[in-house]
GULUM-727093 format. One record per residue (C-alpha): y, x, z. Coordinates in pm, whole numbers, plus 32768, in hexadecimal, padded with zeros to 4 digits. Layout:
BEGIN
NODE      v      u      w
NODE      Y      X      Z
...
***
This chain:
BEGIN
NODE      v      u      w
NODE   F640   73C8   2B45
NODE   F575   749A   2C3A
NODE   F60B   75D4   2CD2
NODE   F599   771E   2C3E
NODE   F4E9   77E0   2D50
NODE   F501   795A   2D72
NODE   F3C4   7A23   2D2C
NODE   F307   7A9B   2E60
NODE   F253   7BE8   2E7F
NODE   F0D9   7BB0   2E98
NODE   F0B7   7C73   2FDF
NODE   F1C3   7B9E   308B
NODE   F109   7A5D   303A
NODE   EFB7   7AF2   309A
NODE   F03B   7B61   31EC
NODE   F0D1   7A0A   3231
NODE   EF8A   7957   31E9
NODE   EEBC   7A54   32AC
NODE   EF8F   7A17   33E4
NODE   EF3C   78A3   33EC
NODE   EE35   780F   34D0
NODE   ECFF   7771   343C
NODE   ED8A   7615   3486
NODE   EECE   765B   33CC
NODE   EE1C   76F6   32A5
NODE   ED6B   75AC   3265
NODE   EEBF   7503   3240
NODE   EF5D   760E   3166
NODE   EF0A   7583   300E
NODE   EF9E   742D   305B
NODE   F0D3   74C6   30FC
NODE   F10E   75A8   2FCE
NODE   F0F4   7488   2ED8
NODE   F1EC   73B5   2F9E
NODE   F2FD   74B8   2FDA
NODE   F355   751F   2E76
NODE   F42D   73EA   2E3B
NODE   F4F3   741E   2F7C
NODE   F583   7570   2F15
NODE   F6FD   7598   2F0B
NODE   F7C3   76C0   2E8A
NODE   F8E4   7727   2F6A
NODE   FA30   77C2   2F06
NODE   F9C6   791D   2F7D
NODE   F896   791D   2E92
NODE   F793   78CB   2F9D
NODE   F69F   77AA   2F7B
NODE   F653   76BD   309D
NODE   F534   75CC   30E0
NODE   F556   74AF   31DB
NODE   F41F   7451   32A4
NODE   F481   732B   337E
NODE   F5A6   7348   346F
NODE   F54C   7487   3528
NODE   F4C7   7573   341B
NODE   F597   7618   330C
NODE   F503   7734   323A
NODE   F5F1   7822   318C
NODE   F595   7917   307A
NODE   F697   7A2A   3047
NODE   F636   7AF8   2F14
NODE   F6A7   7C5F   2EF1
NODE   F78E   7CF1   2DE8
NODE   F680   7CD4   2CDF
NODE   F657   7B5F   2D27
NODE   F500   7B8A   2DC9
NODE   F483   7B56   2F2C
NODE   F3E8   7CA9   2F75
NODE   F3F0   7CB9   30F2
NODE   F36D   7BD4   3201
NODE   F4C4   7BC5   32A3
NODE   F555   7B1F   316D
NODE   F490   79E2   31BC
NODE   F4EF   793A   3306
NODE   F4AB   77EE   33B3
NODE   F55E   7743   34D5
NODE   F425   76AC   3574
NODE   F38F   772D   36BA
NODE   F255   77B9   3615
NODE   F312   7894   351E
NODE   F2C2   797E   347C
NODE   F154   7911   34A0
NODE   F19D   77AE   3439
NODE   F120   76C3   332C
NODE   F27F   7680   32A7
NODE   F2C9   77EA   324E
NODE   F175   7824   31A9
NODE   F197   76E1   30E0
NODE   F2F3   773C   3061
NODE   F27E   7896   2FF8
NODE   F14B   7801   2F50
NODE   F220   770E   2E85
NODE   F2E8   782C   2DEB
NODE   F269   78EB   2CB9
NODE   F1BF   7A3A   2CE6
NODE   F290   7B6B   2C9A
NODE   F216   7C89   2BC5
NODE   F19A   7D9E   2CA4
NODE   F215   7EA8   2BB1
NODE   F32F   7EBE   2AB1
NODE   F2F5   7DA5   29B6
NODE   F238   7DE4   2876
NODE   F299   7D2A   2738
NODE   F1A8   7C0E   26E7
NODE   F16D   7C8F   2586
NODE   F132   7DF8   25F2
NODE   F1C4   7F11   2527
NODE   F0EE   7FAC   241B
NODE   F04B   80F6   246F
NODE   F0C5   822A   23B9
NODE   EFB2   824E   22B9
NODE   EF85   83C1   228A
NODE   EE15   83C1   2231
NODE   ED80   8353   20E6
NODE   EC33   82C5   214D
NODE   EB58   8232   2040
NODE   EB3D   80B8   2065
NODE   E9EC   8033   20C6
NODE   E957   7F2F   1FDF
NODE   E949   7DCC   2062
NODE   E7F4   7D48   20B5
NODE   E789   7C4D   1FAF
NODE   E651   7BDF   2065
NODE   E6D2   7B49   21A5
NODE   E57F   7AF5   2236
NODE   E4A0   7C1A   2293
NODE   E5BE   7D14   2286
NODE   E68C   7C3E   236F
NODE   E566   7C35   245C
NODE   E545   7DB1   2455
NODE   E6B4   7DF6   249C
NODE   E6CB   7CDE   2599
NODE   E590   7D4A   264C
NODE   E617   7EAB   266E
NODE   E75E   7E30   2705
NODE   E6AA   7D3C   27EA
NODE   E5D0   7E54   286D
NODE   E709   7F1D   28AE
NODE   E7A3   7DF5   2968
NODE   E678   7DDB   2A4C
NODE   E68C   7F4A   2AAC
NODE   E58E   7FD7   29B4
NODE   E5EC   80F6   28D0
NODE   E563   80CA   276D
NODE   E578   823F   272A
NODE   E600   8386   27A1
NODE   E775   8382   27ED
NODE   E875   8492   2812
NODE   E8D0   84EF   2977
NODE   E9FB   8436   2A02
NODE   EAE7   849B   2B1A
NODE   EA68   8434   2C6F
NODE   EB21   831C   2D20
NODE   EBA1   8351   2E80
NODE   EB09   82A2   2FAC
NODE   EC3E   81C4   2FC3
NODE   EC19   815B   2E58
NODE   EAA7   8110   2E82
NODE   EAEE   803E   2FB7
NODE   EC0C   7F84   2F0F
NODE   EB37   7F3C   2DDE
NODE   EA17   7EBB   2EB5
NODE   EB04   7DD8   2F77
NODE   EB9A   7D54   2E34
NODE   EA3F   7D15   2DA5
NODE   E9DD   7C4C   2ED8
NODE   EB1F   7B80   2ECD
NODE   EAF1   7B3E   2D5A
NODE   E987   7AD7   2D8E
NODE   E9F1   79E5   2EA1
NODE   EAFF   7952   2DBF
NODE   EA07   7929   2CA1
NODE   E90C   787C   2D85
NODE   EA20   7791   2DFC
NODE   EAA8   7742   2CA1
NODE   EBEB   768E   2C57
NODE   EB7F   7566   2D2A
NODE   EB6D   762C   2E6F
NODE   EC46   7753   2E0A
NODE   ED75   76ED   2ED4
NODE   EE7E   77B8   2F86
NODE   ED8D   785F   3079
NODE   ECA4   78DD   2F67
NODE   EDCF   7950   2E9C
NODE   EE60   7A06   2FC9
NODE   ED1D   7ACA   2FF3
NODE   ED37   7B36   2E89
NODE   EEA3   7B97   2EBA
NODE   EE4F   7C62   2FEF
NODE   ED3D   7D1B   2F33
NODE   EE26   7D4D   2E0A
NODE   EF30   7DE9   2EE9
NODE   EE2C   7ED3   2F7E
NODE   EDC4   7F37   2E1E
NODE   EF2F   7F82   2DCC
NODE   EF58   8062   2EFB
NODE   EE16   8117   2E9B
NODE   EE98   815F   2D3E
NODE   EDDA   8056   2C77
NODE   EEF0   7FA1   2BB9
NODE   EE0F   7F10   2AAD
NODE   ED32   7E67   2BAD
NODE   EE64   7DE0   2C60
NODE   EEF2   7D51   2B1D
NODE   EDA5   7CA9   2ACE
NODE   ED9F   7C07   2C27
NODE   EF03   7B84   2BFE
NODE   EEA4   7AE8   2AB0
NODE   ED84   7A30   2B56
NODE   EE64   79AE   2C6F
NODE   EF67   7935   2B76
NODE   EE52   788F   2AAD
NODE   EDC8   77E0   2BE1
NODE   EF23   7762   2C36
NODE   EF5D   76DF   2AD6
NODE   EE0B   7631   2AD4
NODE   EE3A   758C   2C28
NODE   EF9A   751C   2BCA
NODE   EF1A   74A0   2A79
NODE   F028   754A   29B1
NODE   F030   74FA   2841
NODE   F01A   7669   27DA
NODE   EED9   76A2   28A3
NODE   ED99   76E9   27E1
NODE   EC4C   76FF   2894
NODE   EBD8   7800   2796
NODE   ECF8   78E7   27F6
NODE   EC9D   78D1   2967
NODE   EB31   7917   2912
NODE   EB9D   7A50   2858
NODE   EC76   7AB9   297F
NODE   EB4F   7A99   2A6D
NODE   EA77   7B66   2981
NODE   EB7D   7C7A   296E
NODE   EBAB   7C80   2AE8
NODE   EA38   7C87   2B3D
NODE   E9F0   7D8F   2A36
NODE   EB0D   7E70   2AA9
NODE   EAC3   7E4B   2C1C
NODE   E94C   7E69   2BEE
NODE   E957   7FA9   2B22
NODE   EA5B   8041   2C0C
NODE   E98C   7FEB   2D3F
NODE   E85F   809A   2CA1
NODE   E92F   81D7   2C86
NODE   E8EF   8203   2B10
NODE   EA43   819A   2A86
NODE   EB20   8278   29B3
NODE   EC9C   828D   29A9
NODE   ECB0   8162   28BD
NODE   EC2C   8079   29CF
NODE   ECFE   8107   2AE7
NODE   EE39   80D8   2A18
NODE   EF94   8168   2A41
NODE   F0A7   80C6   2B0A
NODE   F1C6   816C   2A52
NODE   F1ED   81F9   28F6
NODE   F216   8371   28E1
NODE   F30B   83C9   27CD
NODE   F2DD   8514   2719
NODE   F3BD   85D0   262B
NODE   F38D   855B   24C8
NODE   F47D   8649   241F
NODE   F538   85C5   22EF
NODE   F4C7   847C   2259
NODE   F524   83AA   212F
NODE   F4B7   823D   2146
NODE   F4E4   8106   2071
NODE   F4FA   7FA3   20F5
NODE   F3CD   7EC5   20B6
NODE   F421   7D7F   216B
NODE   F48E   7CF2   22BB
NODE   F3F7   7BE3   2393
NODE   F460   7B2B   24CE
NODE   F3B8   7B70   261B
NODE   F389   7A57   2716
NODE   F2AE   7A8F   2848
NODE   F220   7998   2941
NODE   F2DC   7A46   2A5D
NODE   F43B   79FC   29DD
NODE   F47E   7B31   290B
NODE   F507   7B1C   27AB
NODE   F581   7C05   269D
NODE   F528   7CA2   2552
NODE   F44B   7DB7   24CA
NODE   F498   7E5C   237D
NODE   F378   7F06   22C9
NODE   F3B6   804C   220F
NODE   F2F5   812F   2123
NODE   F310   82A5   20E8
NODE   F2DB   8338   1F8A
NODE   F179   83A4   1FEC
NODE   F120   8241   2058
NODE   F13D   827B   21D0
NODE   F1B1   8143   2287
NODE   F2CA   8134   2383
NODE   F394   8024   2429
NODE   F4D9   7FE2   24E1
NODE   F4D8   7EC7   25DF
NODE   F5DC   7E18   26B2
NODE   F536   7D38   27B6
NODE   F5E7   7CBB   28EE
NODE   F5E8   7B8A   29D1
NODE   F677   7A5B   2921
NODE   F558   799D   2883
NODE   F58D   78D8   2744
NODE   F706   7907   272E
NODE   F6DC   7A7F   2747
NODE   F5C8   7A81   263F
NODE   F69C   79BA   2548
NODE   F7D7   7A87   2577
NODE   F739   7BDF   2582
NODE   F6F1   7BDC   240E
NODE   F85A   7C49   23D2
NODE   F886   7D17   250D
NODE   F8FC   7E7E   24E6
NODE   F7EF   7F89   24D2
NODE   F806   8068   2605
NODE   F78A   81A6   2560
NODE   F850   82E6   253B
NODE   F99F   823F   24FF
NODE   F92A   8196   23BD
NODE   FA2C   8096   234B
NODE   F948   7F80   22D5
NODE   F893   7E54   2366
NODE   F724   7DF5   2358
NODE   F75E   7D21   2221
NODE   F7F0   7E4F   2171
NODE   F6E2   7F39   21F0
NODE   F5CC   7E51   2175
NODE   F659   7E72   2015
NODE   F6E7   7FD0   2037
NODE   F67C   8120   20BB
NODE   F6CE   8237   21AF
NODE   F6D2   83AF   21B0
NODE   F68D   8416   2318
NODE   F6C3   856C   23B0
NODE   F624   85BE   2501
NODE   F549   8487   24F8
NODE   F476   8428   2626
NODE   F339   8364   25E0
NODE   F23C   82B4   26C0
NODE   F0C6   82C2   2670
NODE   F0E7   8161   25E3
NODE   F1F7   81C8   24EE
NODE   F31A   8138   25B1
NODE   F45E   81FA   2577
NODE   F523   8259   26AD
NODE   F69C   8264   26D8
NODE   F6CD   83A4   279E
NODE   F815   845E   27BD
NODE   F7B7   8564   26BE
NODE   F755   846A   25B0
NODE   F83C   8454   2482
NODE   F808   8350   2372
NODE   F8B2   8320   2222
NODE   F887   81DF   2155
NODE   F7E1   81F9   1FFF
NODE   F7D0   8105   1EDB
NODE   F6A5   801F   1EE6
NODE   F583   800D   1DF2
NODE   F4CD   7EE0   1D67
NODE   F35F   7EA6   1DBA
NODE   F308   7F0D   1C56
NODE   F393   806A   1C93
NODE   F36F   8171   1D9D
NODE   F276   8172   1EBD
NODE   F23D   7FF8   1EBF
NODE   F19A   7FEC   1D66
NODE   F03E   8066   1DD7
NODE   F02A   7F49   1ED2
NODE   F00A   7E51   1DB5
NODE   EF2A   7F27   1CD9
NODE   EE01   7F18   1DC6
NODE   ED2C   7DDA   1DC7
NODE   ED54   7D13   1F07
NODE   EBDB   7D13   1F40
NODE   EBD6   7E90   1F52
NODE   ECFA   7E9A   2045
NODE   EC5D   7D96   2128
NODE   EB0B   7E45   211C
NODE   EBB1   7F85   2193
NODE   EC54   7ECC   22B5
NODE   EB0E   7E25   2319
NODE   EA5A   7F74   230C
NODE   EB56   8012   23FA
NODE   EAEF   803E   2568
NODE   EB22   7F0B   2641
NODE   EC25   7FC9   270F
NODE   ECF9   8024   25DF
NODE   EE57   7F9D   2610
NODE   EE9A   7F5D   249E
NODE   ED61   7E8D   245E
NODE   EE16   7D4E   24C5
NODE   EF78   7DA3   2456
NODE   EF6F   7E64   230D
NODE   F023   7DCF   21E1
NODE   EF78   7DB1   208E
NODE   F001   7D46   1F3E
NODE   EF77   7C7F   1E1A
NODE   EFE2   7BB3   1CEA
NODE   EF75   7A47   1CF7
NODE   EF91   78FE   1C3D
NODE   EFE8   77C7   1D05
NODE   EEDA   76BB   1CFE
NODE   EF6C   75BB   1DED
NODE   EF73   753E   1F51
NODE   EE2D   74EF   2004
NODE   EE49   7471   2167
NODE   EF1A   755B   223B
NODE   EF0B   767F   214A
NODE   EF6D   76E4   1FE9
NODE   EE5D   7741   1EF1
NODE   EE98   7860   1DFF
NODE   EDB9   792F   1D1E
NODE   EDE1   7AA5   1D0A
NODE   EE25   7B35   1BB1
NODE   ECF2   7BC7   1B0C
NODE   EBAA   7B4D   1A7C
NODE   EACF   7A7A   1B60
NODE   EBB9   7AAC   1C88
NODE   EB7C   79CF   1DB9
NODE   EC61   78C1   1E3D
NODE   ED43   7931   1F59
NODE   EDE9   7860   2064
NODE   EF52   789D   20C8
NODE   EFBF   783A   2227
NODE   F116   7868   22C8
NODE   F141   79BB   236E
NODE   F1E6   78FF   248E
NODE   F1BC   7784   24AD
NODE   F2F9   7740   2578
NODE   F3B2   7623   24C6
NODE   F506   76C7   24FA
NODE   F49A   77F6   242F
NODE   F490   77CA   22B3
NODE   F32B   7842   2278
NODE   F292   76E6   2261
NODE   F3AB   764F   2191
NODE   F39E   776F   2099
NODE   F226   7749   206A
NODE   F255   75D2   203D
NODE   F34D   7610   1F23
NODE   F264   770B   1E7F
NODE   F143   7614   1E93
NODE   F20A   7518   1DC7
NODE   F1FE   7602   1C97
NODE   F090   7621   1C27
NODE   F064   7735   1B28
NODE   F179   780C   1BBA
NODE   F12F   7982   1BB5
NODE   F186   7A38   1CF8
NODE   F17E   7B96   1D84
NODE   F11D   7B6C   1EF3
NODE   F139   7C61   2011
NODE   F083   7BE4   2146
NODE   EFA0   7C1F   226C
NODE   EE31   7BBC   2242
NODE   EDAF   7AD1   234D
NODE   EC64   7B76   23A2
NODE   EBF0   7A47   246A
NODE   EBFB   795B   233D
NODE   EB52   795B   21EC
NODE   EC28   79F6   20D7
NODE   ED70   79AA   2189
NODE   EEB8   7A61   2162
NODE   EFF4   7A29   222E
NODE   F111   7A89   2141
NODE   F242   7B3D   21C8
NODE   F2FD   7B62   207E
NODE   F2D6   7AF5   1F12
NODE   F369   7B64   1DC7
NODE   F34C   7B2B   1C51
NODE   F22C   7BBA   1B86
NODE   F2B6   7CB4   1A88
NODE   F2A1   7C31   1924
NODE   F222   7AD7   1982
NODE   F2E8   79B7   18E5
NODE   F28E   78C0   19F9
NODE   F2FC   7972   1B34
NODE   F413   7978   1C36
NODE   F57C   79AD   1BC9
NODE   F621   7A4E   1CF3
NODE   F78C   7AC0   1D13
NODE   F7CC   7C24   1CA4
NODE   F844   7C88   1E00
NODE   F6F0   7C28   1E91
NODE   F65C   7D4E   1DCF
NODE   F529   7C8E   1D5D
NODE   F4A4   7C05   1EA6
NODE   F4E0   7AF2   1FA0
NODE   F496   7B1E   2113
NODE   F3EC   79D5   216A
NODE   F459   79E7   22D6
NODE   F5CC   79FE   2281
NODE   F614   79A9   2114
NODE   F5F8   783C   20AA
NODE   F575   77F7   1F4C
NODE   F63D   76F1   1E8D
NODE   F608   7631   1D4B
NODE   F6C2   772F   1C76
NODE   F5D0   783D   1CE3
NODE   F4B0   7793   1C28
NODE   F473   7776   1AB1
NODE   F4AF   7624   1A07
NODE   F380   753E   19DB
NODE   F36E   757F   1865
NODE   F33D   76F3   18A7
NODE   F214   76A3   1988
NODE   F17C   75BE   1884
NODE   F1A9   76C0   1771
NODE   F0F9   77CA   183E
NODE   EFB8   76FD   184C
NODE   EF82   7757   19BA
NODE   EFC6   7604   1A59
NODE   EE94   7548   1AC9
NODE   EDAA   7665   1A74
NODE   ECD9   7634   1BAD
NODE   ECB6   74F6   1C7F
NODE   ED33   7523   1DE1
NODE   EBEF   7496   1E6C
NODE   EB27   75C5   1DF4
NODE   EB5C   76A0   1F26
NODE   EA0F   76F9   1FC7
NODE   EA1C   7772   212D
NODE   E8E6   783A   2191
NODE   E94F   7835   22FF
NODE   E957   76B9   2303
NODE   E80C   768D   224D
NODE   E747   779A   2306
NODE   E665   7726   2425
NODE   E716   7826   24FF
NODE   E7FE   770C   2568
NODE   E6EB   76A5   265A
NODE   E70F   77EB   2718
NODE   E888   77D1   270C
NODE   E879   7674   27A0
NODE   E799   76EB   28BB
NODE   E886   780A   290F
NODE   E9B8   7728   2906
NODE   E901   762B   29DC
NODE   E8D8   773A   2AE2
NODE   EA49   7797   2AD2
NODE   EAB8   762E   2AF0
NODE   E9C0   75AA   2BEE
NODE   E938   76E4   2C92
NODE   E7D4   7745   2CDF
NODE   E773   75E5   2D44
NODE   E7CC   755C   2BEC
NODE   E6F1   765F   2B3F
NODE   E5D4   7611   2C2E
NODE   E5EA   749F   2BD9
NODE   E5CF   74F4   2A68
NODE   E493   75C0   2AAD
NODE   E3C9   74A5   2B41
NODE   E2DE   73CA   2A7B
NODE   E27D   73FB   2910
NODE   E3DF   742B   288E
NODE   E3CF   75AA   2880
NODE   E29B   75A3   27A0
NODE   E349   74BD   26A9
NODE   E491   757D   26BD
NODE   E40A   76D9   267B
NODE   E2FF   767E   257A
NODE   E3F9   7691   2458
NODE   E460   77EC   24CE
NODE   E2FD   786C   24BD
NODE   E2BD   77C8   236A
NODE   E3F6   7875   22E5
NODE   E376   79C7   235C
NODE   E46A   79DF   247D
NODE   E35A   7A15   257E
NODE   E42A   7B00   2657
NODE   E539   79F6   2678
NODE   E434   78F2   26DA
NODE   E392   79DC   27DA
NODE   E4DF   7A37   287B
NODE   E54C   78CA   288E
NODE   E3FE   786C   2929
NODE   E41B   7985   2A28
NODE   E57C   7917   2A80
NODE   E510   77B0   2AB8
NODE   E3E9   781F   2B8E
NODE   E4C2   7904   2C63
NODE   E5C2   77EF   2C96
NODE   E4B3   7705   2D17
NODE   E412   7805   2DFE
NODE   E416   7789   2F68
NODE   E3AA   789D   305D
NODE   E32F   7852   31BD
NODE   E35D   7917   32FB
NODE   E24D   798C   33ED
NODE   E234   782C   347F
NODE   E20C   7782   332E
NODE   E36C   76F5   3328
NODE   E438   76F0   31E6
NODE   E534   780C   31DC
NODE   E660   784A   3104
NODE   E5F7   792E   2FE7
NODE   E6B8   7A6B   2FA7
NODE   E7A4   7A47   2E7C
NODE   E751   7BA3   2DFA
NODE   E610   7B4B   2D43
NODE   E6B1   7A18   2CA8
NODE   E7E2   7AE0   2C3C
NODE   E70C   7BED   2B98
NODE   E641   7AE4   2ADF
NODE   E77F   7A34   2A6D
NODE   E81C   7B7D   29FD
NODE   E6E8   7BE3   2935
NODE   E6E5   7A96   287B
NODE   E85F   7AA1   2844
NODE   E858   7C08   27C3
NODE   E73E   7BB9   26D4
NODE   E7F2   7A84   2657
NODE   E935   7B44   261B
NODE   E87E   7C4D   254F
NODE   E7BC   7B4B   2485
NODE   E8F7   7A84   243B
NODE   E9AD   7BBE   23CE
NODE   E898   7BFC   22D2
NODE   E8CC   7A9E   224C
NODE   EA43   7ADC   223A
NODE   EA03   7C1A   2172
NODE   E91F   7B5B   2085
NODE   EA24   7A4A   2052
NODE   EB14   7B4A   1FBA
NODE   EA0F   7BC8   1EC5
NODE   EA23   7B58   1D5C
NODE   E8EB   7AC0   1CBA
NODE   E891   7A8D   1B4B
NODE   E8F4   791D   1B4F
NODE   EA29   7951   1C2A
NODE   E996   789E   1D56
NODE   E980   791F   1EB6
NODE   E828   79AC   1F12
NODE   E750   78AE   1FBE
NODE   E721   78BD   2134
NODE   E5C7   78F0   21C4
***
């Protein structure tokens, strides 16, 4: 078993790589790949790497278990600290979070406003083009209309954003193939500069790209090229808008949550879910509701990984001396005096906070009931209509009553209650095999016709997909879950394990007439059938192979054949942007003497970002359409 390496602060690694000579930088990728297996953990907690007979690298993490200073990484060779050994050892270790860790499923925002939900777009062709074209124009620096004045950025912020944009453009032009340690170090250096300038959101986006490049080059099983493509889009958009000086507070971000006095609160537990981050943090977040529907949360996330995430479900709640654990809070309530609340609805545990446990309420009563009264399509339409910078657009929980259809591939098919409702796909909220999400969904899938009340997080990157966090019985339904009384009518899929006695007997399912109502094969996916996949493939080709790979795809007659279906489907903007991207990738400028010169990555990055932004907007319109009910119960056809 390989030794677990301590996380390394991004600026420490960037400085180590920057100090290398050009000759050593060429050897860095091979040295990093070879040294991970030679790590040994010593009795004092340090980790050593042996490079031959004369070089020994030692990493001595601080009290938090992270290497945060250059002096905590030493080497015994004569070239130290500007040596290949030290840089390779630091590069083999995981990247540390630059700021206090955020839970992977972020806490729900305190919902104080009652905004009317926007209707989902049923026609995903021309309307998708309109919305996507607007966002693409914004990505390329054009303003589609008048905007409210935003606070001016400082000169340091503008310079940091420009440097981060250039580093991101260079990394995009290199792609995964050439995006080794040197390219990653340039991104880390620019990210650290952005942090010092007060741009935490840009820094976080850069760290996500570096982690994605590492996962792709190491061919980790959890890596998805689509995720890395989205990370590049987020980084380029954030850095580009910041560098133009037109960004608002949402794009600059906040490094630390500011807690404000919330007075006296009364909250009821909704559910709890495990938190497991890629940087070794684990824990739990418990979601809460106030009587007026405002959403709050209590989280407990610390270093410890999977073991911490599994055990935290019954950890004590550190809030105002309350004598209950997270399992009890998820099915109970609290009366809080002197509450402190972050803008995201996270409850603080200050000295003046006093909390008293309250009896819990079932989902059918109290503040949770309205969650299941609203059709899922309306709730998702409201999330999709929210600004792109809204924190709750990707994390909000919605509820619905469904009937199990059966398993189909890697997901579970269900149909929402109601006439002509569309098929929905259920995917595990967290796919880790040691967490019970997947096993619980597998047990549910073996009971077609079962009625369920589902509380989950919509996956806005997939057609009609919900990632359930908790489930419960449908009131009054004969064929539904039969949970223990102490569970208070819900099961947390990340902690509770459904057993055979929790399901109705087969004769109850047969008597209900629900079993086999819909074949599992009838699950249309407008994202898969839309010709937009051609643009997605071009963008992912650029991320994987860099600018050169996109240029190769642009030569010959292939582009005409590839983008013809887009134009015939009415997606002319998508075809034009893809064509412009391919042309920019293949552009070969010459200097004053007629010699070929290296093209600047800026034009290519802007062209890639415009196509990626348009694609994201068009796909979101298709996602909105997939949640919309039709007269025959089928998903609206893709353009």
